[in-house]
C-alpha positions as a Markdown table, in Angstrom:
| # | Residue | x | y | z |
|---|---|---|---|---|
| 1 | Met | 18.3 | 272.2 | 12.2 |
| 2 | Val | 19.6 | 273.2 | 15.6 |
| 3 | Ser | 19.5 | 276.9 | 16.5 |
| 4 | Val | 22.3 | 278.7 | 18.4 |
| 5 | Thr | 19.9 | 279.5 | 21.2 |
| 6 | Gln | 19.0 | 275.8 | 21.5 |
| 7 | Val | 22.6 | 274.9 | 22.0 |
| 8 | Leu | 23.3 | 277.7 | 24.5 |
| 9 | Ala | 20.1 | 276.8 | 26.5 |
| 10 | Gln | 21.8 | 273.5 | 27.3 |
| 11 | Phe | 24.5 | 275.3 | 29.3 |
| 12 | Pro | 22.9 | 278.0 | 31.4 |
| 13 | Glu | 25.2 | 280.2 | 33.6 |
| 14 | Leu | 25.6 | 279.1 | 37.2 |
| 15 | Glu | 24.0 | 282.1 | 38.8 |
| 16 | Leu | 20.9 | 281.7 | 36.5 |
| 17 | Val | 20.6 | 278.0 | 37.6 |
| 18 | Gln | 20.9 | 278.9 | 41.2 |
| 19 | Trp | 18.2 | 281.6 | 40.8 |
| 20 | Gln | 15.9 | 279.1 | 39.0 |
| 21 | Leu | 16.3 | 276.5 | 41.8 |
| 22 | Arg | 15.5 | 279.1 | 44.6 |
| 23 | Asp | 12.1 | 279.9 | 43.1 |
| 24 | Pro | 11.3 | 277.8 | 40.0 |
| 25 | Lys | 7.7 | 279.2 | 39.6 |
| 26 | Lys | 8.8 | 282.9 | 39.7 |
| 27 | Ala | 11.9 | 282.2 | 37.5 |
| 28 | Lys | 9.6 | 280.6 | 34.8 |
| 29 | Gln | 7.3 | 283.6 | 34.9 |
| 30 | Val | 10.1 | 286.1 | 34.7 |
| 31 | Ser | 11.7 | 284.2 | 31.8 |
| 32 | Glu | 8.5 | 284.0 | 29.8 |
| 33 | Glu | 7.9 | 287.7 | 30.4 |
| 34 | Ala | 11.5 | 288.6 | 29.3 |
| 35 | Lys | 11.0 | 286.6 | 26.1 |
| 36 | Arg | 7.7 | 288.4 | 25.4 |
| 37 | Ile | 9.3 | 291.8 | 25.9 |
| 38 | Gly | 12.3 | 290.9 | 23.8 |
| 39 | Ser | 10.1 | 289.6 | 21.0 |
| 40 | Val | 7.9 | 292.7 | 20.9 |
| 41 | Thr | 10.8 | 295.1 | 21.1 |
| 42 | Asp | 12.7 | 293.2 | 18.3 |
| 43 | Gln | 9.7 | 293.4 | 16.1 |
| 44 | Leu | 9.2 | 297.2 | 16.7 |
| 45 | Ile | 12.9 | 297.9 | 16.0 |
| 46 | Gln | 13.0 | 295.7 | 12.9 |
| 47 | Glu | 10.0 | 297.6 | 11.5 |
| 48 | Asp | 11.6 | 300.9 | 12.3 |
| 49 | Cys | 14.9 | 299.9 | 10.6 |
| 50 | Arg | 12.9 | 299.0 | 7.5 |
| 51 | Gly | 11.3 | 302.4 | 7.4 |
| 52 | Lys | 7.8 | 301.3 | 8.5 |
| 53 | Val | 5.6 | 303.5 | 10.7 |
| 54 | Val | 5.8 | 302.2 | 14.2 |
| 55 | Ile | 3.1 | 302.6 | 16.9 |
| 56 | Pro | 5.0 | 302.9 | 20.2 |
| 57 | Pro | 3.9 | 300.6 | 23.1 |
| 58 | Gly | 2.1 | 302.0 | 26.2 |
| 59 | Asn | 3.9 | 304.6 | 28.2 |
| 60 | Thr | 4.6 | 302.5 | 31.3 |
| 61 | Thr | 5.5 | 299.2 | 29.8 |
| 62 | Pro | 9.0 | 297.6 | 29.7 |
| 63 | Glu | 8.7 | 297.6 | 25.9 |
| 64 | Met | 8.3 | 301.4 | 26.0 |
| 65 | Ala | 11.4 | 301.7 | 28.1 |
| 66 | Cys | 13.3 | 299.6 | 25.5 |
| 67 | Trp | 11.9 | 301.7 | 22.7 |
| 68 | Gln | 13.0 | 304.9 | 24.4 |
| 69 | Gly | 16.5 | 303.4 | 24.7 |
| 70 | Trp | 16.4 | 302.6 | 21.0 |
| 71 | Leu | 15.4 | 306.1 | 20.1 |
| 72 | Lys | 18.2 | 307.6 | 22.2 |
| 73 | Phe | 20.7 | 305.2 | 20.6 |
| 74 | Lys | 19.7 | 306.3 | 17.1 |
| 75 | Ile | 20.2 | 309.9 | 18.0 |
| 76 | Asp | 23.7 | 309.2 | 19.5 |
| 77 | His | 24.7 | 306.8 | 16.7 |
| 78 | Pro | 23.3 | 308.3 | 13.4 |
| 79 | Asp | 25.6 | 306.1 | 11.3 |
| 80 | Phe | 24.1 | 302.9 | 12.7 |
| 81 | Leu | 21.1 | 302.5 | 10.4 |
| 82 | Pro | 23.0 | 303.2 | 7.2 |
| 83 | Ser | 25.5 | 300.6 | 8.2 |
| 84 | Ile | 22.9 | 297.8 | 8.4 |
| 85 | Thr | 23.4 | 295.2 | 5.6 |
| 86 | Gly | 21.0 | 292.5 | 7.0 |
| 87 | Ile | 18.2 | 292.2 | 9.6 |
| 88 | Gln | 17.4 | 288.8 | 11.1 |
| 89 | Gln | 19.0 | 287.0 | 8.1 |
| 90 | Glu | 19.1 | 283.3 | 8.4 |
| 91 | Leu | 22.7 | 282.0 | 8.6 |
| 92 | Val | 23.3 | 278.2 | 8.2 |
| 93 | Val | 26.4 | 276.0 | 8.6 |
| 94 | Gly | 25.7 | 272.3 | 8.5 |
| 95 | Asp | 23.0 | 271.5 | 10.9 |
| 96 | Tyr | 23.3 | 274.9 | 12.8 |
| 97 | Val | 21.2 | 278.0 | 12.2 |
| 98 | Gly | 21.0 | 281.5 | 13.6 |
| 99 | His | 19.3 | 284.8 | 13.0 |
| 100 | Pro | 21.4 | 287.7 | 14.2 |
| 101 | Asp | 19.5 | 291.0 | 14.7 |
| 102 | Phe | 21.9 | 293.0 | 12.5 |
| 103 | Arg | 24.7 | 292.5 | 10.1 |
| 104 | Leu | 26.7 | 295.7 | 9.8 |
| 105 | Leu | 29.3 | 297.3 | 7.5 |
| 106 | His | 30.9 | 300.4 | 9.1 |
| 107 | Met | 32.3 | 302.8 | 6.5 |
| 108 | Pro | 34.7 | 304.2 | 5.5 |
| 109 | Ala | 36.8 | 301.7 | 7.3 |
| 110 | Asn | 35.0 | 298.8 | 5.7 |
| 111 | Arg | 34.5 | 296.9 | 9.0 |
| 112 | His | 32.1 | 294.0 | 9.0 |
| 113 | Gly | 30.4 | 293.0 | 12.2 |
| 114 | Ile | 27.4 | 291.3 | 13.9 |
| 115 | Cys | 25.2 | 293.1 | 16.4 |
| 116 | Asp | 22.5 | 291.6 | 18.6 |
| 117 | Leu | 19.8 | 293.4 | 20.6 |
| 118 | Lys | 19.2 | 292.5 | 24.3 |
| 119 | Cys | 16.4 | 293.8 | 26.5 |
| 120 | Ala | 18.2 | 293.2 | 29.8 |
| 121 | Ser | 19.6 | 294.7 | 33.0 |
| 122 | Gln | 23.2 | 293.8 | 32.0 |
| 123 | Ile | 25.3 | 292.2 | 29.2 |
| 124 | Arg | 26.0 | 288.7 | 30.2 |
| 125 | Pro | 28.9 | 286.4 | 29.1 |
| 126 | Ser | 26.4 | 284.2 | 27.2 |
| 127 | His | 25.4 | 287.2 | 25.1 |
| 128 | Trp | 28.9 | 287.4 | 23.7 |
| 129 | Thr | 29.0 | 283.7 | 23.0 |
| 130 | Gln | 25.7 | 284.0 | 21.1 |
| 131 | Val | 27.0 | 286.9 | 18.9 |
| 132 | Ala | 30.2 | 285.0 | 18.3 |
| 133 | Ala | 28.2 | 282.0 | 17.2 |
| 134 | Tyr | 26.5 | 284.2 | 14.6 |
| 135 | Ser | 29.8 | 285.4 | 13.4 |
| 136 | Trp | 30.9 | 281.8 | 13.0 |
| 137 | Leu | 27.8 | 281.0 | 11.0 |
| 138 | Trp | 28.4 | 284.0 | 8.8 |
| 139 | Asn | 31.9 | 282.9 | 8.0 |
| 140 | Pro | 33.5 | 279.9 | 9.9 |
| 141 | Glu | 36.9 | 280.4 | 8.3 |
| 142 | Ser | 37.4 | 284.1 | 9.0 |
| 143 | Asn | 36.2 | 286.1 | 12.0 |
| 144 | Val | 34.4 | 289.4 | 11.6 |
| 145 | Asp | 36.0 | 292.7 | 12.5 |
| 146 | Phe | 33.8 | 293.3 | 15.5 |
| 147 | Leu | 31.1 | 291.8 | 17.6 |
| 148 | Ala | 28.5 | 294.2 | 19.2 |
| 149 | Ile | 25.7 | 294.1 | 21.7 |
| 150 | Leu | 23.0 | 296.8 | 22.0 |
| 151 | Arg | 21.5 | 296.5 | 25.4 |
| 152 | Leu | 18.2 | 298.3 | 26.0 |
| 153 | Asp | 17.2 | 298.7 | 29.7 |
| 154 | Lys | 13.7 | 297.6 | 30.5 |
| 155 | Thr | 13.3 | 300.0 | 33.5 |
| 156 | Thr | 15.4 | 303.2 | 32.8 |
| 157 | Gly | 14.8 | 303.7 | 29.1 |
| 158 | Ser | 18.6 | 303.9 | 28.6 |
| 159 | Tyr | 20.9 | 301.9 | 26.4 |
| 160 | Glu | 24.4 | 300.4 | 26.4 |
| 161 | Tyr | 26.3 | 299.7 | 23.2 |
| 162 | Val | 29.5 | 297.7 | 23.4 |
| 163 | Glu | 31.8 | 296.4 | 20.6 |
| 164 | Leu | 34.5 | 293.8 | 20.8 |
| 165 | Thr | 37.2 | 294.7 | 18.3 |
| 166 | Ser | 40.3 | 292.8 | 19.5 |
| 167 | Pro | 40.9 | 289.8 | 17.3 |
| 168 | Asp | 42.1 | 287.9 | 20.3 |
| 169 | Glu | 38.8 | 288.6 | 22.2 |
| 170 | Ile | 36.7 | 287.7 | 19.1 |
| 171 | Asp | 38.7 | 284.5 | 18.6 |
| 172 | Tyr | 38.2 | 283.6 | 22.3 |
| 173 | Glu | 34.4 | 284.1 | 22.1 |
| 174 | Val | 34.2 | 282.0 | 18.9 |
| 175 | Gln | 36.2 | 279.2 | 20.5 |
| 176 | Ile | 33.8 | 279.3 | 23.5 |
| 177 | Trp | 30.9 | 278.8 | 21.1 |
| 178 | Leu | 32.8 | 275.9 | 19.4 |
| 179 | Asn | 33.3 | 274.3 | 22.8 |
| 180 | Tyr | 29.6 | 274.5 | 23.6 |
| 181 | Lys | 28.8 | 273.1 | 20.2 |
| 182 | Ala | 31.2 | 270.2 | 20.7 |
| 183 | Leu | 29.6 | 269.5 | 24.2 |
| 184 | Tyr | 26.1 | 269.7 | 22.7 |
| 185 | Glu | 27.1 | 267.2 | 20.0 |
| 186 | His | 28.6 | 264.9 | 22.6 |
| 187 | Arg | 25.4 | 265.0 | 24.6 |
| 188 | Gln | 23.4 | 264.1 | 21.5 |
| 189 | Arg | 25.6 | 261.2 | 20.8 |
| 190 | Val | 25.4 | 259.9 | 24.4 |
| 191 | Ala | 21.6 | 260.2 | 24.3 |
| 192 | Glu | 21.4 | 258.4 | 21.0 |
| 193 | Arg | 23.7 | 255.6 | 22.3 |
| 194 | Ser | 21.6 | 255.2 | 25.4 |
| 195 | Arg | 18.4 | 255.0 | 23.3 |
| 196 | Thr | 20.0 | 252.4 | 21.0 |
| 197 | Met | 21.1 | 250.3 | 24.0 |
| 198 | Arg | 17.7 | 250.4 | 25.6 |
| 199 | Glu | 16.1 | 249.3 | 22.3 |
| 200 | Asp | 18.6 | 246.5 | 21.9 |
| 201 | Ala | 18.0 | 245.3 | 25.4 |
| 202 | Val | 14.3 | 245.1 | 24.7 |
| 203 | Leu | 14.9 | 243.4 | 21.4 |
| 204 | Tyr | 17.2 | 240.7 | 22.7 |
| 205 | Glu | 15.4 | 240.2 | 26.0 |
| 206 | Pro | 15.1 | 236.4 | 26.6 |
């Protein structure tokens, strides 16, 4: 199985690549720390959504800032938790798999959507592609009513919640995902063809 994140990792955004090239060692450290913070925060919020008792992280940690952002979000959006119909559910289409943070059903309008958590300083274009990929995995034939991102700031303890509700915008993001998917599959075919040619060259070497 190939995950959505595996596919998107093959096509990093230009500014991210430039940053990584300027200081590869620091970029690696920052990336690993960001993954750790995201993993810890995701786990805390998942436990909270499932009604478990959560022990908050230390007062000065980035995880605590994200947690504070989550608590503020819950106060401002009391209907969010009751609208959750799935947490980190596995979605599969063919060889592709994804685990969106939340599947949602907003009532009384009966609006279905996907929401992903991000511990980040800003919402990036790739974040929308990822959420769109999850919506495609949920139902390849029919787009959802909305895509959403809940960004928790690692330094300020604030949050940003944004929904895409325009069918045209949602269709556009889904098409971007399908383009990345096609490019990924092309790369895999090229790599396999190259491997086969190398093996054939060794096999038939005089």
